[in-house]
N, C-alpha and C positions, 0 to 999 in steps of 0.2 A: 720750504718754510710754510708753516701752518698759519693761515689767516685767522687770527683770534679777534673776535668782535670786542670793541671797547665798551665798557660799562659807562653809563651816564653818571656824571658826578652827582652826589646826593644833593637834593634840593634843600636850601636853607629853610624853606617854609613849605607847608603843604600846597600843592598845586592841583588844580582841576583842569580837565580837558573836556571840551564839548565834543559832540559826536563827529563832526567833520574832521577834527584833529585826531580823534581816536581811530577813525577809518584810515587816515593818512599814515599814522604810526604803525598800525597792524596790517594794512593792506586788505582788510576784510570789510564787507558791506554791512549796513545796519542789520539786515535780517540775519546774517550769519552771527553777528555779535549777540543779537537777542537770543538766538538758539543756544549759543554757548553759555550765555548767562543763565538761561533756564535750566540747562544741564549741570550747572555748577562748575563749568570749565573755564569761565572768564569772569573777572571781577564785575560785580553788579554795579550798574549806574545808580545814582541817587539824585533826588530832587534838590535843586538849588533853592527853590522857594516852596516850602511845604504847603503853603496856602495857594499855590498856583493852579490847582485843579488837576484833572487827569492829563492835560496837555502842557503842563508847565515845563520849564527848562530843566534839563537833566545834564549830568556830567559824570565822568569817571575820575577816579583818583589817578594822577599821572604816575606816581610811584608803583601802584598796583599794576597798571598797564605795562610799565617797563619790566616789572618782575615777571609777569606772565610771558612777555616776549622773550625774556632771558631763559625762562623754563622751556619754551619751545625750541630755542637754539640748543639748549643742553640736551633735549630729547633727540635732536638730530645727531649729535655726537655719540650718544649711547647706541642709537640704531645703526650707526655706520660700522 
């Protein structure tokens, strides 16, 4: 029997995830996430406070992160 991953139920409202949670969800470190973002291969983070300066809080869109993860799973099945 094939082990099919379950999709997360749609969120009733938009949700953001900060970097530690994004790292936990993906299993990737911050530097790798940054490189993938720069290459256009991972959803870009956005500032939570536009007036927060260069070191202000940032987050990712939870739905975009889950979609990216699902696309990675799908690519595994295509390559097999």
